[in-house]
N, C-alpha and C positions, 0 to 999 in steps of 0.2 A: 289563442287569444281568447281570453276570457272578460267578460263585461259584466259588472256589477253595477247597478242603481243604489246609491247610498242615501238619496233623498230626493223626491219631486214634490212638484208643489204647482197647482193649477193657478194661472193670474186671472182673475174673474174679469171676463167681457175681454180679454186679450185676443186680436186678430190671429189668424193661424192659416196655414196652406195659402200663401200669397195674399192674403186681404189687406194688409196694411205694409207692404215691403218699403225698403229705400226706393230710391228712384232708379237704380240699375235693376230691380226686380229680383228674382230668386225668392226663396223662401226665407225672408229677412224679417219677419214679422215679429219675432223677440229675440232681443240681444242682450246677453249678459255682460257685465262689466264690473271689474274690481278696481278699487283705487285705495288710497290712504285712509278714507272716510268710510269704507265699507263694500258691501256687495249690492249691485245696482241691477234693476232690468228696465230694458228701454223697449217701448212697445206702444201700439195704439188701441183704441177701442170704438164699437159703434158710437158709444156716448161722446166720446172725444171728437168724432166726427173726422177721424184720419191723422188728426194732431198728435204729436209725439206726448206719450205719458211716461213719467219716471217714478220708480217707485224704489225705495230703500229696503232691501231684505233683511231680516235677521240670518245670519250665517249659520247659526246652531238649529233653527227649525225652518227657515225660508219663509216664515209670516211676514208680511207686507208691515214694515214699521211707520212709514209715511210715504204719501204718493202725492206727485205735484203733475197737473195738466199744464201743457205749455199751447202757444198758439203757433207753433212750427208745425207745418204740414209735414207728416213722416215722408210721404212720397216725394217731397222736392227737395229733399237732401240725399246725398251718396251715403252718408255714414254718420254716426254719432259715438262719442266716447266721453268718459268721465275723468277729470283730472280735480283731485282736492275737493270733491263735492260739487264739482260745476260742471254743468253738461255741456259739451261743444259739438256743433254739427259741421260736417264737410260739404261744401256744396257740389263739387265734382272730383273725378278720380283725375 
């Protein structure tokens, strides 16, 4: 098995190593999603005080095209996903 990294991108200020996980824990700080509208990253930052931050990424170069800060605390939800450009959260499993 050979692993090849095609592209990588640092998400400015994004928490990592369990800083802003979903409620069930684990290393769920940064979550990627794809839908009809594009490529998304779901995360949080110190600046957002643990609230979910959603950024749309350019799929060619991974640059952040647009970012939204929500008022939903990431640690208060079990998971999140995107459908047709809309963020949905799941309260529990």
